[in-house]
C-alpha positions in Angstrom: 51.8 69.6 137.6 53.5 73.0 137.2 54.8 76.2 139.9 55.1 78.8 138.9 56.1 80.8 142.3 59.3 79.9 144.2 62.4 81.5 146.0 65.6 80.1 146.9 68.6 80.9 149.1 69.3 83.6 146.6 66.7 86.0 148.7 64.4 84.4 151.3 64.0 80.7 150.9 66.2 77.8 152.3 67.0 75.6 149.5 69.5 76.3 146.7 68.2 77.2 143.2 70.1 73.5 142.9 68.4 71.9 145.4 64.8 73.5 144.0 65.2 71.9 140.6 66.3 68.4 142.5 63.0 68.6 144.4 60.9 69.7 141.7 61.7 66.3 139.9 61.8 64.3 142.6 57.8 65.6 143.4 57.0 65.1 139.3 56.7 68.8 138.7 56.7 69.7 134.6 57.9 73.4 135.5 58.9 75.2 138.0 59.7 79.1 138.1 62.6 80.8 140.3 60.9 84.1 141.4 63.2 85.3 144.0 62.4 88.7 145.6 63.9 91.9 144.0 66.7 89.9 142.7 68.5 87.6 140.3 71.3 86.3 141.3 70.2 83.0 141.6 69.5 82.0 138.0 72.5 81.3 136.7 72.5 78.3 139.0 69.0 77.7 138.4 69.2 77.8 134.7 72.4 75.3 135.2 70.6 72.9 137.5 67.7 72.8 134.6 70.1 71.7 132.0 69.0 67.8 130.9 66.8 67.4 133.7 64.0 67.1 131.5 62.5 69.8 134.1 61.5 73.0 132.4 63.1 76.2 134.4 61.3 79.2 134.0 63.5 82.0 135.0 61.9 84.6 137.3 61.4 87.5 139.5 59.2 89.0 142.6 58.8 92.4 142.7 57.1 93.9 145.3 55.2 97.6 144.1 53.2 100.4 145.5 49.9 102.1 143.4 51.1 105.6 142.3 47.4 106.6 142.4 46.3 104.2 145.0 48.8 104.8 147.5 46.5 101.8 149.5 47.1 99.2 147.1 50.1 97.2 147.1 51.2 94.7 144.4 53.4 92.0 144.3 54.5 91.5 140.4 55.7 88.0 139.2 58.2 88.0 136.3 58.5 85.0 134.6 60.7 83.7 131.1 63.3 86.6 132.1 65.8 86.5 129.4 69.1 85.4 130.5 71.1 88.7 130.1 69.6 91.1 132.7 68.4 94.9 131.2 69.3 98.2 132.0 66.3 99.1 133.0 65.5 96.1 135.4 69.4 96.3 136.8 68.4 99.7 137.9 64.7 99.1 139.3 66.7 96.0 141.3 69.9 98.7 142.3 66.9 101.2 144.2 64.4 98.4 145.6 68.4 96.8 147.4 69.0 100.4 149.1 65.2 100.5 149.8 65.8 96.7 151.2 69.3 97.9 153.3 67.3 101.1 154.6 64.1 99.0 156.1 66.5 96.4 158.1 68.3 99.5 159.8 65.0 100.2 160.9 63.3 97.2 162.1 67.2 96.1 164.1 66.3 99.9 165.4 63.3 99.0 166.4 64.2 95.7 167.9 66.6 96.9 169.9 64.0 99.7 171.5 62.2 96.5 172.4 65.5 95.6 174.1 66.0 93.0 171.9 70.0 93.8 171.4 70.2 91.5 168.2 73.1 92.6 166.1 73.2 92.8 161.8 76.0 90.6 162.2 73.9 87.7 163.5 71.5 88.3 161.0 74.0 88.5 158.0 74.8 84.9 159.3 71.2 84.1 158.8 71.6 85.2 155.8 74.0 83.0 155.0 75.5 85.7 152.1 72.2 86.3 150.7 70.4 88.9 150.5 68.8 90.1 153.8 65.1 89.8 154.4 62.4 89.5 157.2 62.7 85.8 157.0 66.6 86.4 158.6 65.1 88.2 161.1 62.8 86.1 162.0 65.7 83.2 162.2 68.2 85.3 163.8 65.6 85.9 166.6 65.0 82.0 166.7 68.7 81.4 166.8 69.7 83.9 170.0 66.1 82.0 171.3 64.0 85.2 171.4 61.5 83.7 170.0 60.5 79.5 169.5 60.6 79.8 165.3 60.6 81.8 162.3 56.4 81.8 162.8 56.5 83.3 165.7 59.1 85.9 164.5 56.7 87.1 162.6 54.0 86.7 164.5 55.0 88.7 168.1 57.3 91.2 166.0 57.7 91.2 161.9 54.5 90.6 160.3 52.9 94.1 158.8 51.5 96.2 162.0 54.1 94.5 164.4 56.4 96.5 167.0 59.2 95.8 164.7 58.1 95.6 160.9 59.1 98.7 158.5 57.8 99.4 155.1 59.9 100.5 152.6 59.9 102.7 149.4 58.8 100.6 146.4 58.6 101.1 142.6 55.3 101.7 141.3 53.7 98.6 139.4 54.5 100.5 136.0 58.4 100.6 136.9 57.8 97.0 137.6 55.9 96.0 134.5 57.9 97.9 132.5 61.2 96.3 133.7 59.9 92.9 133.6 58.6 93.5 129.7 62.2 94.7 129.1 63.7 91.0 129.8 61.1 89.5 127.4 58.9 88.5 130.4 55.6 88.5 131.5 54.3 89.9 134.6 52.0 88.4 136.5 49.9 89.8 139.4 51.0 87.4 142.4 48.3 86.5 145.2 45.8 89.0 144.5 43.5 87.9 147.4 46.5 88.1 150.2 47.1 92.0 150.0 45.2 93.6 152.1 41.9 91.2 151.7 40.5 93.1 149.3 37.0 92.1 148.0 36.4 90.5 144.5 35.2 93.8 142.9 37.6 95.6 144.1 40.4 93.6 142.5 38.3 93.2 139.4 38.6 96.9 139.3 42.5 97.2 139.9 43.1 94.4 137.4 41.9 96.4 134.4 44.0 99.0 135.7 46.8 96.7 135.5 46.0 95.7 132.0 46.3 99.0 131.0 49.6 99.2 132.3 50.9 96.1 130.8 50.1 93.3 133.2 49.9 90.5 131.2 48.3 87.5 134.1 47.3 86.7 137.4 47.9 84.1 140.1 44.3 82.7 140.2 46.3 79.3 141.7 47.8 80.3 145.1 48.5 78.5 148.1 46.6 80.6 150.3 43.6 81.0 148.1 40.1 79.2 148.9 38.6 76.9 146.1 36.3 80.3 145.7 39.2 83.2 145.2 40.3 80.9 142.9 37.0 81.1 141.0 36.7 84.5 141.3 40.4 85.0 139.7 40.0 82.8 136.7 36.7 84.4 136.1 38.2 87.7 136.3 41.3 87.1 133.7 38.9 85.6 131.4 36.6 88.8 131.2 39.6 91.3 131.4 41.6 89.0 129.4 44.5 88.1 130.8 46.4 84.8 131.4 46.1 82.7 134.2 49.3 81.1 136.6 49.8 80.0 139.9 52.6 78.6 142.3 53.2 77.8 146.0 55.2 80.5 146.7 57.3 78.2 148.2 60.5 79.2 150.9 61.4 76.0 152.3 61.9 75.9 156.5 60.9 79.6 156.9 57.5 78.5 156.0 57.3 74.9 157.0 53.6 74.2 156.2 54.0 75.5 152.5 54.8 72.7 150.2 56.7 73.2 146.3 54.2 72.3 144.0 51.0 71.5 146.7 50.6 74.2 148.4 49.4 73.7 151.9 48.2 70.4 150.2 45.6 71.2 147.7 47.2 73.3 145.3 47.1 72.2 141.4 48.7 74.5 139.3 47.4 73.2 135.4 50.4 72.2 133.0 48.3 73.9 130.2 48.6 77.6 131.6 52.7 77.4 130.7 52.3 77.6 127.3 50.3 80.4 126.6 52.9 82.3 129.1 55.6 81.4 127.4 54.3 82.3 123.6 53.2 85.3 125.2 56.9 85.9 126.9 58.0 85.3 123.0 56.1 88.5 122.1 57.3 90.3 125.0 61.3 89.2 123.8 60.7 90.7 120.3 59.2 93.4 121.5 62.2 94.1 123.5 64.9 93.3 121.2 62.8 96.4 118.7 63.0 98.8 121.2 66.9 98.4 122.2 67.2 98.4 118.0 65.7 101.6 117.9 66.9 103.5 121.1 70.8 102.2 120.3 70.2 103.1 116.4 71.6 99.0 115.7 
């Protein structure tokens, strides 16, 4: 069993990269991908923790994107098998993501104040523990302040899409996210397609075709929140469109206690056989990235 989608304290998870490796070994995973939101900061520790562990540690990232041609389409795109040295293209994209997150965090704080909740950014930063601040850290700070009984309740009352303190942020396009992942020799995977707006099978198929033309390599079929029928639908789409299947739990730790590493909500099983095709695709992407870099630099 493998898990190609999880988060650490480098973004909005509650376990460190080392703790994730230890947990993955304990539960018997053969491979684990660390895919923190908009940051590569946890990957060095992740690689180091994986040395000699017997676990295949897959360096990754998760990028949020918004279609430039279909504004109502939002995406999360997971990058897998990233090379160790960040590319200039990825560094630039992540810096823009960080600035957009900062602006959104300020807006969330203002909206909470408008709801007469005097939360401070210091409280949120303490909840983040020095890592990139995200909505789960606002949720934890609200719980610590006693405004809500749990992180989940904070999302349900204030922070989820459409709730009073929710704020959107400026996102890169899918083309930009895919290109940045490819620039680091990684494969780009459309994450949890059924969870962003509850799209129909037909819509997802149409968008998979479009994303394929942009360079998308795969789709997450097996996901903690996908139903068995949705898994079947995505697998059929990957076969028809020519994309690699992937999957993962989207584990965050204590932030979402009902989602467990490897097994999601209890029934998740990502087949081991998905790993090798994705790895081979990444090898081809890495060779192409090296060739393009050599042409650009004249080396």
